[in-house]
C-alpha positions as CSV (number, residue, x, y, z in Angstrom):
1,M,-12.8,12.5,2.7
2,N,-15.3,11.9,5.8
3,G,-17.2,9.3,4.1
4,K,-20.3,11.4,3.4
5,A,-21.9,11.9,-0.1
6,K,-20.8,14.7,-1.9
7,T,-20.9,16.0,-5.3
8,D,-17.0,16.6,-5.5
9,D,-15.9,13.6,-3.9
10,P,-13.4,11.4,-6.2
11,F,-14.3,8.4,-3.8
12,E,-18.1,9.2,-4.1
13,G,-20.0,5.5,-5.2
14,L,-17.3,3.2,-4.7
15,F,-18.8,1.3,-2.3
16,E,-22.3,2.0,-2.8
17,D,-23.1,-1.5,-2.3
18,A,-20.5,-3.6,-1.0
19,S,-22.3,-6.7,-1.6
20,A,-23.1,-6.0,-5.4
21,R,-19.6,-4.4,-5.9
22,A,-17.6,-7.8,-4.0
23,L,-16.0,-9.2,-7.6
24,S,-15.9,-5.9,-9.6
25,R,-12.7,-4.1,-10.2
26,V,-11.3,-0.9,-8.5
27,G,-8.5,1.2,-9.9
28,V,-5.9,3.2,-7.2
29,V,-2.9,5.2,-8.4
30,D,-0.7,6.9,-6.1
31,V,1.4,9.4,-7.1
32,G,4.3,9.4,-4.5
33,S,7.3,11.7,-4.2
34,N,9.4,9.1,-5.9
35,S,7.2,6.4,-7.3
36,I,3.7,6.4,-8.9
37,R,1.9,3.1,-8.5
38,L,-1.2,1.8,-10.2
39,V,-3.2,-0.5,-8.7
40,I,-6.0,-2.5,-9.6
41,F,-8.1,-4.5,-7.1
42,D,-10.2,-7.9,-8.4
43,G,-12.8,-7.5,-6.0
44,A,-14.0,-4.8,-3.3
45,A,-14.3,-7.1,-0.5
46,R,-12.6,-7.5,3.0
47,S,-9.2,-8.7,1.5
48,P,-9.2,-7.6,-2.1
49,A,-7.1,-9.4,-4.7
50,Y,-4.2,-7.2,-6.6
51,F,-5.3,-7.9,-10.4
52,Y,-2.9,-5.6,-11.7
53,N,0.3,-3.7,-10.3
54,E,2.8,-1.3,-11.8
55,K,5.0,1.0,-10.4
56,V,7.5,3.7,-11.7
57,M,10.0,5.2,-10.1
58,A,9.6,8.6,-11.1
59,G,11.4,10.8,-8.4
60,L,9.2,13.4,-8.8
61,G,10.0,14.8,-5.4
62,K,14.0,14.7,-6.4
63,D,15.7,18.1,-5.7
64,M,12.4,19.6,-4.8
65,A,13.8,20.4,-1.1
66,S,16.7,22.8,-3.0
67,T,14.3,24.0,-5.9
68,G,11.3,24.1,-4.6
69,R,9.9,22.7,-7.4
70,L,8.8,19.1,-9.2
71,N,12.0,17.3,-11.0
72,P,11.8,18.0,-14.4
73,E,12.8,14.4,-15.5
74,G,10.5,13.7,-12.9
75,I,7.6,15.4,-14.4
76,E,8.1,14.1,-18.4
77,R,8.4,10.2,-16.2
78,A,5.2,10.7,-14.2
79,Y,3.2,12.1,-17.5
80,T,4.2,8.9,-19.7
81,A,3.4,6.7,-16.4
82,L,0.1,8.3,-15.7
83,S,-1.6,8.4,-19.7
84,R,0.0,4.8,-19.3
85,F,-2.1,4.1,-16.6
86,A,-5.3,5.6,-17.7
87,A,-5.3,3.5,-21.0
88,I,-4.4,0.2,-18.9
89,A,-7.6,1.8,-16.9
90,E,-10.1,2.0,-19.9
91,G,-8.8,-0.8,-21.7
92,M,-10.0,-2.8,-18.7
93,K,-13.1,-0.9,-18.1
94,V,-12.1,0.0,-14.6
95,R,-14.3,2.6,-13.1
96,P,-14.1,4.6,-10.8
97,M,-10.2,5.6,-11.2
98,T,-9.2,7.2,-7.6
99,V,-5.6,9.3,-8.4
100,V,-4.1,10.9,-4.9
101,A,-1.0,12.7,-4.7
102,T,1.3,13.6,-1.4
103,A,3.9,15.6,-0.1
104,A,6.0,16.1,-3.5
105,V,3.1,17.6,-5.7
106,R,1.3,19.4,-2.5
107,D,4.9,21.2,-1.3
108,A,5.7,22.2,-4.9
109,E,5.4,25.7,-6.8
110,D,4.1,24.2,-9.9
111,G,2.1,21.2,-8.3
112,P,-1.1,23.0,-9.5
113,E,0.2,23.4,-12.8
114,F,1.3,19.9,-12.8
115,R,-2.0,18.6,-11.4
116,K,-3.9,21.0,-14.5
117,R,-1.5,19.1,-16.8
118,V,-2.5,15.7,-15.8
119,E,-5.9,16.0,-15.9
120,K,-5.8,17.6,-19.5
121,E,-3.5,15.3,-20.9
122,T,-4.8,12.1,-19.3
123,G,-8.5,12.7,-18.1
124,L,-7.3,11.5,-14.5
125,K,-8.5,13.6,-12.0
126,L,-5.8,14.4,-9.6
127,N,-6.5,14.7,-5.9
128,V,-4.0,16.1,-3.8
129,I,-4.7,15.2,0.1
130,D,-2.6,17.0,3.1
131,G,-0.1,15.4,5.3
132,E,-2.5,14.7,7.9
133,E,-5.0,12.6,5.3
134,E,-2.1,10.6,4.1
135,A,-1.2,9.7,7.8
136,R,-5.1,8.7,7.9
137,F,-5.0,6.9,4.9
138,S,-2.0,4.8,5.4
139,A,-3.3,4.0,8.8
140,Q,-6.8,2.9,7.4
141,G,-4.3,0.4,4.6
142,V,-2.7,-1.1,8.1
143,L,-6.4,-1.9,9.2
144,L,-7.1,-3.3,6.1
145,G,-4.2,-5.8,6.9
146,W,-4.7,-6.0,11.0
147,P,-8.3,-5.1,11.8
148,E,-7.0,-5.4,15.7
149,A,-3.8,-3.2,14.8
150,K,-2.7,-1.2,18.1
151,G,0.3,1.1,17.6
152,L,2.0,3.5,16.0
153,V,1.6,3.7,12.1
154,C,4.8,5.5,10.3
155,D,4.6,6.0,6.3
156,I,7.9,6.9,5.2
157,G,7.9,8.7,1.4
158,G,10.4,10.2,-0.5
159,N,9.6,14.0,0.9
160,S,7.7,13.4,4.2
161,M,6.9,10.8,6.7
162,E,3.6,10.9,8.7
163,L,2.6,9.2,11.8
164,A,-1.2,7.6,13.0
165,V,-2.0,6.0,16.0
166,L,-4.4,3.4,15.8
167,D,-6.1,2.4,19.1
168,G,-6.9,-1.7,18.1
169,K,-10.7,-0.8,17.8
170,G,-10.5,0.3,14.4
171,K,-10.0,3.8,15.2
172,V,-7.2,6.0,13.8
173,G,-6.4,8.7,16.4
174,R,-3.8,11.5,16.6
175,R,-1.7,12.1,13.7
176,A,1.3,14.3,12.7
177,T,3.4,14.8,9.5
178,S,7.0,16.0,9.1
179,Q,9.6,16.6,6.2
180,L,11.7,13.5,7.3
181,G,11.5,11.9,3.9
182,P,15.1,11.2,2.9
183,F,14.7,13.3,-0.2
184,R,14.3,16.2,2.0
185,L,17.3,15.3,4.3
186,Q,19.4,15.5,1.5
187,Q,19.6,19.1,1.7
188,V,20.0,19.2,5.6
189,K,23.3,21.0,6.3
190,G,26.0,20.4,8.5
191,G,27.4,17.0,7.6
192,E,26.2,13.7,9.5
193,D,25.7,15.2,13.0
194,G,23.9,17.8,11.5
195,L,21.6,15.3,10.0
196,R,21.7,13.3,13.1
197,K,20.7,16.0,15.3
198,H,18.2,17.4,12.8
199,I,16.4,13.9,12.5
200,R,16.5,13.9,16.5
201,S,15.2,17.1,16.6
202,V,12.1,17.0,14.6
203,M,11.4,13.3,15.7
204,E,10.8,14.9,19.4
205,E,8.4,17.3,18.1
206,L,6.4,14.3,16.6
207,A,6.7,12.3,19.9
208,Q,5.0,15.5,21.7
209,K,2.1,15.3,19.0
210,V,1.4,11.3,19.1
211,G,2.9,10.2,22.4
212,T,5.9,7.3,22.6
213,D,3.7,4.9,24.1
214,H,3.3,2.4,21.5
215,D,4.5,-1.3,21.8
216,R,4.4,-1.9,18.1
217,I,5.0,0.4,15.3
218,Y,3.8,-0.4,12.0
219,L,6.3,0.4,9.0
220,V,4.7,1.3,5.7
221,G,6.7,3.0,2.7
222,G,9.3,1.6,0.4
223,S,12.2,2.6,2.5
224,W,11.1,0.6,5.2
225,R,10.2,-2.6,3.5
226,A,13.8,-2.4,1.4
227,I,15.6,-1.8,5.1
228,A,13.3,-5.1,6.0
229,R,14.3,-7.4,3.6
230,L,18.0,-6.2,4.1
231,D,17.4,-7.5,8.0
232,M,16.2,-10.6,6.7
233,E,19.3,-11.0,4.3
234,R,21.1,-10.5,7.2
235,T,19.5,-12.9,9.7
236,A,19.0,-15.7,6.9
237,Y,15.6,-15.3,7.6
238,P,14.2,-18.3,5.7
239,M,10.9,-16.5,4.3
240,T,10.7,-13.1,2.0
241,V,7.5,-12.2,2.5
242,L,8.0,-8.5,3.7
243,H,4.0,-8.2,5.0
244,E,3.6,-8.8,8.8
245,Y,7.4,-9.4,8.9
246,V,8.6,-8.4,12.7
247,M,11.7,-6.8,14.1
248,T,12.9,-6.5,17.0
249,P,14.7,-2.6,17.6
250,Q,17.8,-4.9,19.0
251,A,17.5,-6.3,15.3
252,V,16.9,-2.8,14.0
253,E,20.2,-1.3,15.2
254,Q,22.0,-4.3,13.9
255,T,20.8,-4.1,10.3
256,V,21.5,-0.2,10.2
257,N,24.8,-0.8,11.4
258,W,25.3,-3.7,8.5
259,I,24.2,-1.1,6.2
260,S,26.1,1.8,7.1
261,K,29.2,-0.8,6.6
262,S,28.3,-2.3,3.5
263,D,28.6,-1.5,-0.2
264,L,25.3,-0.8,-1.2
265,Q,25.3,-2.4,-4.8
266,T,26.5,-5.8,-3.5
267,L,23.5,-5.7,-1.0
268,R,21.4,-4.3,-3.8
269,S,22.3,-6.9,-5.9
270,R,21.7,-9.7,-3.4
271,V,18.3,-8.5,-2.6
272,G,17.0,-7.2,-6.1
273,I,16.2,-3.5,-4.6
274,S,16.2,-0.8,-7.2
275,N,19.2,1.6,-7.8
276,S,16.8,4.7,-7.1
277,R,14.7,2.8,-4.1
278,M,18.7,1.6,-2.5
279,E,20.3,5.2,-2.9
280,L,17.4,6.4,-0.1
281,V,18.1,3.5,2.7
282,P,21.1,5.2,4.3
283,L,19.0,8.4,4.9
284,A,16.1,6.3,5.8
285,S,18.2,4.1,8.1
286,L,19.2,7.1,9.8
287,V,15.6,8.2,10.3
288,L,14.8,4.4,11.6
289,R,17.1,4.4,14.3
290,Q,16.1,7.6,15.4
291,L,12.3,6.2,15.1
292,V,13.2,3.3,17.7
293,E,15.6,5.6,19.7
294,T,12.4,8.2,20.3
295,F,9.5,6.0,20.6
296,K,11.2,2.6,22.2
297,P,8.5,0.1,20.6
298,K,8.8,-3.7,21.9
299,E,8.8,-4.3,17.9
300,L,8.3,-3.1,14.4
301,A,6.2,-4.9,11.7
302,V,5.9,-4.1,8.3
303,S,2.9,-3.5,6.2
304,S,2.6,-3.7,2.7
305,Y,-0.7,-2.2,2.6
306,G,-0.6,1.6,2.6
307,I,-2.6,4.7,1.0
308,R,-3.7,2.5,-1.9
309,E,-5.4,-0.1,0.2
310,G,-6.5,2.9,2.9
311,L,-8.4,4.2,0.0
312,L,-10.6,1.1,-0.3
313,Y,-11.1,0.6,3.2
314,E,-12.2,4.0,3.4
315,H,-15.8,3.3,2.2
316,M,-16.3,0.0,3.2
317,S,-19.5,-0.7,5.3
318,G,-18.6,-1.3,9.3
319,S,-19.6,-4.6,8.8
320,L,-17.6,-5.4,5.6
321,R,-14.8,-3.9,7.6
322,G,-15.6,-6.2,10.7
323,R,-14.7,-9.5,8.4
324,D,-11.9,-11.4,9.0
325,P,-9.4,-11.1,5.9
326,L,-7.9,-14.2,6.2
327,L,-11.1,-16.1,6.1
328,E,-12.6,-13.7,3.3
329,S,-9.5,-14.3,1.3
330,A,-9.8,-18.1,1.7
331,R,-13.9,-18.0,0.9
332,F,-12.8,-15.9,-2.4
333,T,-9.7,-18.3,-3.4
334,E,-12.2,-21.3,-2.6
335,R,-14.7,-19.9,-5.0
336,Q,-12.6,-19.2,-7.8
337,M,-10.4,-22.4,-7.4
338,A,-11.8,-25.2,-5.7
339,R,-13.6,-28.4,-7.5
340,M,-16.8,-28.0,-5.3
341,P,-17.1,-24.7,-3.7
342,G,-18.8,-24.7,-0.2
343,F,-17.3,-28.1,0.8
344,G,-15.0,-26.7,2.7
345,K,-17.4,-25.5,5.4
346,K,-19.2,-28.8,5.7
347,L,-15.3,-30.3,6.4
348,Y,-14.9,-27.9,8.6
349,Q,-17.7,-29.0,10.4
350,F,-17.4,-32.5,10.1
351,L,-13.5,-32.2,11.6
352,L,-15.0,-29.7,14.7
353,P,-15.3,-32.1,17.0
354,L,-11.6,-32.8,17.1
355,F,-10.8,-29.0,17.6
356,E,-13.3,-27.6,19.8
357,D,-10.7,-26.9,22.6
358,A,-8.8,-24.6,19.8
359,P,-8.5,-21.3,21.1
360,P,-9.6,-18.5,18.8
361,E,-6.5,-17.7,16.8
362,R,-5.9,-21.3,16.1
363,A,-9.6,-22.1,15.2
364,R,-9.5,-19.4,12.5
365,L,-6.5,-21.1,10.7
366,I,-8.4,-24.6,10.8
367,R,-11.6,-22.7,9.4
368,A,-9.0,-21.1,6.5
369,A,-7.1,-24.6,6.1
370,C,-10.7,-26.3,5.1
371,L,-12.1,-23.8,2.6
372,L,-8.6,-24.0,1.0
373,H,-7.9,-27.7,1.4
374,D,-8.6,-28.4,-2.8
375,T,-7.5,-25.3,-4.1
376,A,-4.3,-26.7,-5.6
377,W,-6.2,-29.6,-7.5
378,R,-4.9,-28.7,-10.6
379,T,-1.2,-29.0,-9.8
380,H,0.7,-32.1,-10.7
381,P,-0.1,-35.2,-8.4
382,D,3.8,-35.4,-7.9
383,Y,4.0,-31.7,-7.0
384,R,0.8,-31.0,-5.2
385,A,1.4,-31.2,-1.5
386,D,5.1,-28.9,-1.7
387,A,2.9,-26.6,-4.4
388,C,0.0,-25.8,-1.2
389,F,2.9,-25.3,1.1
390,D,4.6,-22.6,-1.0
391,N,1.1,-21.0,-2.1
392,I,0.6,-20.7,1.3
393,T,3.7,-19.1,2.5
394,R,3.7,-16.6,-0.4
395,A,-0.2,-15.9,-0.8
396,N,-1.1,-12.3,-0.5
397,M,-3.2,-12.8,2.5
398,A,-3.7,-10.4,5.0
399,A,-4.1,-11.3,9.1
400,L,-1.5,-13.8,8.7
401,S,1.8,-14.0,10.7
402,H,4.6,-15.8,9.1
403,P,4.4,-18.8,11.9
404,E,0.6,-18.6,11.0
405,R,1.7,-19.2,7.2
406,V,4.1,-21.9,7.9
407,F,1.0,-23.5,10.3
408,L,-1.4,-23.4,7.5
409,G,1.4,-24.5,4.8
410,V,2.2,-27.7,6.9
411,S,-1.6,-28.5,7.4
412,L,-2.1,-28.1,3.5
413,L,1.1,-30.1,2.9
414,H,-0.4,-33.2,4.5
415,R,-3.9,-32.7,3.0
416,Y,-1.8,-34.6,0.2
417,K,1.2,-36.0,1.9
418,N,1.6,-38.5,5.2
419,S,5.2,-37.5,5.6
420,R,6.8,-34.2,5.5
421,A,10.1,-35.8,5.5
422,T,12.8,-34.5,2.5
423,S,10.5,-31.6,1.7
424,P,12.5,-28.6,0.5
425,M,10.1,-26.2,2.5
426,A,11.8,-28.0,5.7
427,P,14.1,-24.8,6.5
428,L,10.5,-23.0,7.2
429,F,9.7,-25.6,9.7
430,A,11.7,-24.5,12.7
431,M,9.2,-21.1,12.5
432,L,7.2,-23.4,14.6
433,S,7.3,-25.3,17.9
434,D,7.1,-29.4,18.1
435,E,3.5,-29.1,18.9
436,E,2.6,-26.6,16.4
437,L,4.3,-29.0,13.6
438,R,1.9,-31.9,15.5
439,A,-1.3,-29.9,15.4
440,A,-0.6,-28.4,11.8
441,E,0.1,-32.3,10.9
442,V,-3.3,-33.7,12.7
443,L,-5.3,-30.7,11.0
444,G,-3.7,-32.1,7.5
445,K,-4.4,-35.2,7.9
446,A,-7.9,-34.8,9.3
447,M,-8.4,-33.1,5.9
448,R,-6.7,-35.8,4.0
449,F,-9.6,-38.3,5.6
450,G,-12.5,-36.1,5.6
451,A,-12.0,-34.5,2.1
452,M,-12.0,-38.1,0.1
453,F,-14.6,-39.7,2.8
454,S,-17.3,-38.3,1.4
455,I,-17.0,-36.0,-1.5
456,K,-20.8,-34.3,-0.8
457,D,-21.2,-34.3,2.8
458,P,-18.8,-36.1,5.5
459,S,-21.3,-35.4,8.0
460,E,-23.8,-37.6,5.9
461,A,-21.4,-40.2,6.0
462,G,-20.8,-40.2,9.7
463,A,-19.7,-38.5,12.8
464,L,-16.3,-38.2,14.6
465,R,-15.8,-38.0,18.5
466,L,-12.9,-37.5,20.2
467,S,-12.6,-39.3,24.1
468,R,-9.6,-37.9,25.8
469,K,-10.1,-39.6,28.7
470,K,-10.5,-43.2,26.6
471,E,-7.6,-41.8,24.4
472,T,-9.9,-42.8,21.2
473,L,-11.3,-41.5,17.9
474,E,-14.6,-42.8,17.1
475,L,-16.1,-42.7,13.8
476,S,-20.0,-43.5,13.5
477,L,-21.0,-44.4,10.5
478,T,-24.4,-44.0,8.4
479,K,-25.6,-46.2,6.3
480,T,-23.8,-43.9,3.6
481,G,-20.8,-43.9,5.5
482,R,-20.7,-47.7,5.5
483,A,-20.7,-48.1,1.5
484,L,-18.3,-44.8,1.5
485,F,-15.8,-46.3,4.3
486,G,-13.3,-48.3,2.1
487,E,-9.8,-49.5,2.2
488,V,-8.2,-46.2,1.3
489,A,-10.7,-44.4,3.5
490,E,-9.7,-46.5,6.5
491,A,-5.9,-46.2,6.0
492,R,-6.3,-42.2,6.2
493,F,-8.2,-42.5,9.4
494,Q,-5.7,-45.0,11.2
495,S,-2.8,-42.1,9.8
496,L,-5.1,-39.4,11.5
497,C,-5.5,-41.2,14.7
498,K,-1.6,-42.6,14.9
499,A,-1.0,-38.6,14.4
500,M,-3.1,-37.7,17.1
501,G,-2.0,-40.7,19.1
502,V,-5.3,-42.2,19.9
503,S,-6.8,-45.6,19.1
504,P,-9.6,-45.5,16.0
505,A,-13.1,-47.0,16.8
506,I,-15.6,-47.7,13.9
507,R,-19.1,-47.7,15.3
508,D,-21.6,-48.6,12.6
């Protein structure tokens, strides 16, 4: 499990050659206390796509705290699910298949028996990992989405809760595990007061192990995501993408109180959370409240990436880990969906004179937008602008905050449309400042001009030079460019200059 090749290592060979396996499919099954999930990643590169994703709420760990054994109904549901997953993987010719089991299987008296039966009946080798290893994989999953993540990772499952420290440099530090999973907490005696005291006591022990000097907590696990979705509902948040959703401690307190006073079935129907997940939310809410009180973070960020993504990250080379997930995903999308893959880089280089002063966090968005600028070309022209916005704000992309999603969305909207007035996406525009909206519009109109100025390479047709002093944008045309600079191209250049607040200047 340390990344070195071993004959009994279930992950051996997973990334023997990252570049050669960049487009291969890799299957991971996570057998948890509450759910069992199969994920097949299409592409084992820095930002893999989810080719297939299926979850069964088996409830293996339900009642285990009182019986010491796996839930009988959960066992049968688990066998059915794992048999299906094995058949799906075989049908897709997915190899290797990595299967891990966490708290329920490792702690149950009949865990070894269950493990043997799974292997015998499905052919899947079940690898049971301990709590600290589970914490490490969860933390690595967070690193897949946030390469420079710094803070405390908190992964809650049905029977356990794990913590791990990230140092901001891609390293996992101190780790700890506990029995603060909702299934376990159902067995705590003493009513709500006894439950609160128990949670506080365990949380203080965890704090001694991992420290409390963490400004940000990364939340991993279905119960946390359910609470975050309810927080969105309470605040009428305009976006429903959970990954990188950020909550303040004050918001957590307000949402936990709101949940405790609300009818759970009414809430469930409003946000589409399953019954089995919703049943665990009240107990998970108590844990989350105490987590905030004990560790006192400045903010809490939701991660949709956890153990499964951490398994992929485990065997990535250092060079692959160091790549930007957003740009890798944008490159992959361009390669798969653009009319002329590779043009995005040329467009970026042509437009670079407009954005030479952009800080690094803005420059990467500009580069990503150029890579993605032509990936919605198959959409009907009447809906292309809105489709671009909708696609990027809902896309399964990492290292992309919610405001950054909207920035990219607005820029891609303007790639196809001059005005965003009357757009049905308007409620999300409020997530950006006026300056950010203007910058996104300028980027979009720059791409709108550059993408049609020259189909092959705009740099062969001309060069841009921005003079802040003279407040002009100069376009120097080559011989090739003079033939290409027609009526439509000129209109789009004029529109770009107007958005920038500068005067156009054409040089032959």
